[in-house]
Each structure stands twice: as C-alpha cells, then as structure tokens.
Phi, psi and omega in degrees: 000143181290186186252140180246161181301331181302338182266004186296118177275324189187142176216142177249129181257158175295339175258175190282135188187131175270115177245031183298325179228126184270119177240169175294338174288319178289324179292325163306322181288320177295319184293318174303310180302318184293310176302324180279320190249335185218066180298149170272162180296336180211136173081199194223149178293349176289342182258007182284131171272319178204156170251140175223161176248121181226114179062038176070026179231133184279122179249138177246132182260113181281157180291349175281349180100353182276158184244127179222160170250186184283153171310314179248086175311334181285355181294334174295110186268309179205171176213159178232152186088203180281142174302325177284343186202062181305137174267347178210135180230115178249126181232148178207132183198132166056046185068001169259147176209155178212141171237125187249127176247123176258140173287000000 
C-alpha cells in the first residue's frame, strides 16, 4: 500500500518551516503547500489516501477512490523506496520544492 500524509515523518519546504514533529496542523500546512505549488489534476492533497509512482509519475489515490496525477507531472524529481510504497517523494517546480519522508 502507498503512503498517506498521516504517515508523514518529516518534510522539508523551500521556505522556513519547522517539521521536526508531524502534527495535524503541520500536515495541513504541507497539504496546503502541495495544493498551492504542486496541484493535482483533480481534488486536493488533503484528500489523498496514498501516493504511488507509476511510470515515473506520481499518482495520488484519493479517499473517494479516484486516482489522479499532478497537474504538472514533471514536478516529480525523485522517489525512494518501492514504487507502490515510496518512503521519499521529492517535488520541485517554479522555484518551490518539498521533500516528503514517510515511515
């Protein structure tokens, strides 16, 4: 199974932000950042149940059951771990970047 924001261990934003401890409030901040700079073709990162990588594209599985990609698929820079269950997702676009680490 892929990774959800609830399993987020730590994230680095291109702006200053303390991500030492993942809380619901900090997860909301990450999801807002993702929605603003790495939007999905449909839905919100707030609704993601899990992430997977399919043919070098980030796929978000929404809680509604739909699977969608990023509006700009080339934003996926790299991932670590298994494609079905990435432990690291790195995104960059237009001077903004985020690196998500999952447990």
